[in-house]
C-alpha positions in Angstrom: -6.1 -25.0 13.7 -6.5 -27.8 16.3 -8.0 -27.4 19.8 -11.0 -25.4 20.9 -12.3 -22.7 18.6 -10.7 -19.3 19.4 -13.1 -16.7 20.7 -13.6 -13.7 18.5 -11.2 -10.8 19.4 -11.5 -7.6 17.4 -8.1 -6.1 16.8 -7.4 -2.4 16.0 -3.9 -1.3 14.9 -2.8 2.2 16.0 0.5 3.5 14.6 2.4 6.6 13.5 5.7 8.4 13.9 3.9 11.2 15.8 4.3 9.5 19.2 2.4 12.0 21.3 -0.6 11.8 19.0 -0.4 8.0 18.9 -0.3 7.7 22.7 -3.2 10.1 23.0 -5.3 8.0 20.5 -4.5 4.8 22.5 -5.5 6.5 25.7 -8.8 7.5 24.2 -9.5 4.0 23.1 -8.7 2.6 26.6 -10.9 5.1 28.2 -13.8 4.6 25.9 -13.8 0.8 25.5 -14.0 -0.6 29.0 -12.0 -3.8 29.3 -9.8 -3.1 26.2 -6.2 -4.1 26.3 -3.1 -2.5 24.6 -0.2 -4.6 23.3 3.0 -2.7 22.6 6.4 -3.9 21.5 9.1 -1.3 22.1 11.9 -1.7 19.6 14.2 0.9 21.1 16.0 -1.9 23.0 16.6 -3.9 19.8 20.3 -2.9 19.7 20.7 -4.9 23.0 19.2 -8.0 21.4 15.6 -7.9 22.7 12.2 -6.3 22.2 10.2 -5.3 25.3 6.6 -6.3 25.2 4.0 -4.7 27.5 0.3 -5.5 27.9 -1.8 -2.9 29.7 -5.3 -1.8 30.3 -6.8 1.5 31.6 -5.5 0.8 35.1 -1.9 0.2 34.1 0.5 -2.6 33.0 -0.8 -6.1 33.2 2.4 -7.8 32.2 5.7 -7.1 30.6 8.3 -9.4 29.0 11.0 -9.6 26.4 11.0 -11.2 23.0 14.3 -12.2 21.5 15.3 -10.8 18.1 14.6 -13.1 15.2 17.4 -13.1 12.6 18.7 -9.8 14.1 15.4 -8.2 13.1 13.2 -6.4 15.7 10.1 -6.3 13.4 10.5 -10.1 12.9 10.5 -10.6 16.7 7.3 -8.5 16.8 5.6 -10.7 14.2 6.6 -13.9 16.0 5.4 -12.6 19.4 2.3 -10.7 18.6 -0.1 -13.5 17.5 0.6 -15.7 20.5 -0.1 -12.7 22.8 -3.4 -12.1 20.9 -4.3 -15.7 21.2 -3.8 -15.6 25.0 -6.2 -12.6 25.2 -8.7 -14.3 22.9 -8.8 -17.5 24.9 -9.3 -15.6 28.2 -12.5 -14.3 26.6 -12.8 -11.1 28.5 -11.3 -8.6 26.2 -13.8 -6.6 23.9 -11.0 -4.9 21.9 -7.3 -5.6 21.5 -5.3 -2.4 20.6 -2.0 -3.1 18.9 0.1 0.1 19.4 2.9 0.0 17.0 6.3 1.4 17.8 7.2 4.6 16.1 8.6 3.4 12.7 6.7 0.1 12.4 4.4 0.3 9.3 0.8 -0.9 9.7 0.5 -2.8 6.5 2.8 -5.6 7.6 1.3 -5.9 11.0 -2.3 -5.9 9.7 -1.4 -8.8 7.4 0.4 -10.7 10.2 -2.7 -10.3 12.5 -5.1 -11.4 9.7 -2.9 -14.4 8.8 -2.9 -15.3 12.5 -6.7 -15.8 12.3 -7.8 -12.6 13.9 -10.1 -9.9 12.5 -8.6 -6.4 12.1 -11.5 -4.1 12.6 -9.5 -0.9 12.1 -6.1 0.6 11.1 -5.5 4.0 12.6 -2.6 6.3 12.1 -2.4 9.1 14.7 -1.3 12.4 13.3 -0.4 15.9 14.5 -1.5 18.0 11.5 1.1 20.6 12.3 3.8 18.0 11.8 2.7 16.6 8.4 4.8 18.8 6.2 7.9 18.7 8.4 7.8 14.9 8.4 7.1 14.6 4.7 10.1 16.9 4.1 12.4 15.0 6.4 14.8 12.9 4.3 16.9 11.8 7.3 17.5 8.1 7.7 15.4 6.6 10.6 18.7 5.3 12.1 19.9 8.9 12.6 17.0 9.5 15.0 17.2 6.1 16.7 14.0 5.0 14.9 15.4 2.1 12.8 13.7 -1.2 13.3 16.8 -3.2 12.3 20.5 -2.6 11.7 19.8 -2.9 7.9 16.9 -0.5 8.0 17.5 2.1 5.3 14.1 3.8 5.3 13.8 7.6 5.8 11.5 9.5 8.1 9.6 10.9 5.1 8.9 7.7 3.2 8.0 5.8 6.4 5.5 8.5 7.5 4.0 8.6 4.0 3.3 4.9 4.0 1.9 5.0 7.6 -0.4 7.8 6.6 -1.6 6.4 3.3 -2.4 2.8 4.4 -4.7 3.6 7.3 -8.4 4.1 6.7 -8.7 6.3 9.8 -6.5 9.2 10.7 -6.7 10.2 14.4 -6.0 13.9 14.6 -4.4 15.5 17.6 -5.7 18.8 18.8 -2.8 20.9 17.6 -2.9 24.7 18.2 0.0 25.1 15.8 -1.9 23.6 12.9 -3.5 25.9 10.3 -5.8 25.5 7.3 -2.9 24.7 5.0 -1.8 21.8 7.3 -5.3 20.4 7.5 -5.8 20.8 3.7 -2.4 19.0 3.0 -3.5 16.1 5.1 -6.9 16.0 3.4 -5.3 16.0 -0.1 -2.7 13.4 0.7 -5.3 10.9 1.8 -8.8 12.1 0.7 -10.6 8.8 1.4 -9.5 8.4 5.0 -11.9 9.1 7.8 -10.4 11.9 9.9 -11.4 11.7 13.6 -10.3 14.2 16.3 -8.7 12.3 19.2 -10.2 14.6 21.8 -13.7 14.3 20.5 -15.7 12.3 23.2 -19.2 11.0 23.1 -21.8 11.9 25.7 -20.5 9.4 28.2 -16.7 9.6 27.8 -15.1 7.0 30.1 -18.3 5.1 30.4 -18.8 3.7 27.0 -20.3 0.3 26.3 -18.2 -2.8 25.4 -18.6 -2.0 21.8 -16.9 1.3 22.3 -19.8 3.6 21.3 -18.9 6.6 23.4 -16.5 8.4 21.0 -16.0 8.7 17.2 -12.5 7.2 17.5 -13.7 4.2 19.4 -16.5 3.6 16.8 -14.0 4.0 14.0 -11.8 1.3 15.6 -14.6 -1.2 15.2 -15.9 0.0 11.8 -14.2 -2.8 9.8 -11.0 -3.1 7.7 -10.4 -5.1 4.5 -6.7 -6.1 4.3 -6.8 -7.2 0.7 -8.5 -4.0 -0.4 -6.0 -1.9 1.6 -3.1 -3.7 -0.1 -4.6 -3.2 -3.6 -5.1 0.5 -2.8 -1.3 0.8 -2.3 -0.2 -1.3 -5.2 1.3 0.9 -8.0 -0.8 -0.9 -10.7 -4.2 -0.1 -9.1 -3.4 2.4 -6.4 -6.1 4.6 -5.1 -4.4 7.9 -5.8 -5.6 11.4 -4.8 -7.7 13.4 -7.2 -7.1 16.9 -8.5 -7.5 19.5 -5.8 -6.5 23.1 -5.0 -7.4 24.8 -1.8 -5.8 26.8 1.1 -2.6 27.1 -0.7 -2.2 23.3 -1.3 -2.5 21.7 -4.7 -2.7 18.2 -6.1 -1.8 17.7 -9.7 -2.9 14.5 -11.4 -0.9 14.0 -14.6 -1.8 11.5 -17.3 -0.2 10.7 -20.7 -0.5 8.0 -23.3 3.0 8.6 -24.6 6.2 6.9 -23.1 9.0 8.9 -21.4 12.3 9.3 -23.1 14.6 7.5 -20.5 17.5 10.0 -20.7 15.4 13.1 -20.5 13.3 11.8 -17.6 16.5 10.7 -15.8 17.9 14.2 -16.2 14.8 15.7 -14.7 14.4 13.4 -11.7 15.9 15.8 -9.2 13.6 18.7 -10.3 10.6 16.4 -10.4 11.3 14.9 -7.0 11.7 18.3 -5.3 8.7 19.8 -7.0 6.3 18.5 -4.4 6.1 17.4 -0.8 4.8 14.0 -2.0 4.5 12.4 -5.4 3.6 8.8 -6.4 2.2 6.8 -9.2 3.1 4.6 -12.1 5.0 5.4 -15.3 6.2 4.0 -18.7 9.7 4.2 -20.1 10.0 3.9 -23.9 12.9 1.4 -23.7 11.1 -0.8 -21.1 7.7 -1.5 -22.8 6.9 -4.5 -20.7 7.7 -3.1 -17.2 5.3 -1.1 -15.1 7.4 1.3 -13.0 6.5 2.6 -9.6 7.3 6.3 -8.7 7.4 7.0 -4.9 8.9 10.3 -3.6 8.9 12.1 -0.3 11.5 14.1 1.6 13.4 15.0 -1.5 14.2 11.4 -2.2 12.8 9.2 -5.0 12.3 5.4 -5.1 11.8 3.9 -8.5 11.2 0.2 -8.9 9.7 -2.4 -11.1 6.1 -3.3 -10.1 5.9 -6.2 -12.5 4.6 -6.3 -16.1 1.9 -4.2 -17.7 -1.0 -6.5 -18.4 -0.8 -5.6 -22.1 2.6 -7.4 -22.2 1.1 -10.7 -20.9 -0.3 -13.5 -23.0 -4.1 -13.9 -22.7 -3.8 -17.1 -20.8 -1.9 -15.3 -18.0 -4.8 -12.9 -17.3 -6.6 -15.6 -15.4 -3.9 -15.5 -12.8 -4.2 -11.7 -12.3 -6.4 -10.5 -9.4 -9.7 -9.0 -10.5 -8.9 -5.6 -9.0 -5.8 -5.5 -11.2 -7.7 -6.4 -14.3 -10.3 -3.8 -13.5 -7.7 -1.1 -13.0 -6.1 -2.0 -16.4 -9.5 -1.9 -18.1 -10.0 1.7 -16.9 -6.7 2.7 -18.5 -7.0 0.6 -21.6 -5.8 2.0 -24.9 -6.4 0.2 -28.2 -2.7 0.4 -29.2 -0.8 0.5 -25.9 -3.2 -1.4 -23.6 -2.8 -0.3 -19.9 0.6 1.4 -20.5 0.4 5.0 -19.4 1.7 7.7 -17.2 -0.3 8.3 -14.0 1.6 10.5 -11.6 0.2 12.6 -8.7 2.0 15.5 -7.0 0.7 17.1 -3.8 2.3 20.1 -2.1 1.7 23.6 -0.7 2.8 26.2 -3.3 2.9 23.7 -6.1 4.0 25.2 -9.5 1.4 23.2 -11.5 2.2 24.8 -14.9 5.9 24.5 -14.5 5.6 20.9 -13.4 3.4 20.0 -16.3 5.8 21.6 -18.7 8.7 19.7 -17.2 6.8 16.4 -17.4 5.7 17.0 -21.0 9.3 17.7 -22.0 10.4 14.3 -20.8 8.0 12.5 -23.2 9.0 11.2 -26.6 8.7 13.9 -29.3 6.4 13.5 -32.2 9.3 12.2 -34.4 10.5 9.8 -31.7 7.0 8.5 -31.1 6.4 8.0 -34.8 9.6 5.9 -35.1 7.8 3.1 -33.3 8.6 0.6 -30.5 11.5 -1.1 -32.2 13.3 2.3 -32.2 12.2 3.0 -28.6 13.8 -0.1 -27.4 17.2 1.0 -28.8 17.2 4.2 -26.7 19.9 4.4 -23.9 18.7 2.6 -20.8 19.3 5.5 -18.4 17.4 3.8 -15.5 19.3 0.5 -15.4 21.5 1.6 -12.5 18.6 3.0 -10.5 16.6 -0.1 -11.0 19.6 -2.4 -10.3 19.0 -4.3 -13.5 
């Protein structure tokens, strides 16, 4: 980049469909990091052709403006407008922390990558959550458009799958003080994302409102500056090497981690999809179809809806020379799953839900695998099985 060197500007991204919790988290950061500034792009006006940008600090709005849509896409306008705004703050040199408050349905992964590509350091990604709303949102299969939350006219996401991605990408969950939340709600949140740091929004340090410029006065402010690895976060979401939850069972909530070294029969699995999808509030992972030996398939279900898509090849299907082009984290994940005959091909599915019927779910999954006779017939016979998933995968 030409011109004078850009001063360092730490950036924390705060998102989430739970708008009240998100606004409370942002207010906490403004109060506890003196001089911090919040950038927010409101996509509610996108249908009128513009996105409204506001820049504010603890005293109120500093500036407001409009960014035109880019290719009829509100999120594209956000991407185009965000980095120049951050650059202006950086060159002014008097902002200790820039807080990017995402609009309701904007997902943090894309924005963290945009900010990093723009030359800034993302020091934290926070999703604000009301624990009492986790299960209702995971169970909400409505399209975002039905609630006025679509980010573009072509946005076909649902409330459930959007909320799940917001929740699982963040390394910090800012928890609203919710009197309606019970132990089951909190346990569900803990099992859905066990590696996330969970910080109460209302928990202040000894000098709330008078923190230093590093934001040391509250746990949330400290978490906002703790550091964030964009590449590691992307890898943790990739189906081939996802950092999936572990087995758990507490307060009426269970997580079942199911593995198998035998491929699924495509027709039997397809026939069971509805029952499997509805068996848990959230399920995800990777799976192997007998008739598609080279293709790693991604399983992603929430709100009673399932998305199945190709996530590229199993490494076992690649020639040795191609391995050098595969990221190390992908090779490491394959090595953990390696089988002398099948390589990294396997079933690794995780189901999390209150009231999970673990035994029934395991029986259903096992019934979808190849039988002993089908398995013994070998891969040439497997490839001749009916391709029940072609329509779903849009092959």
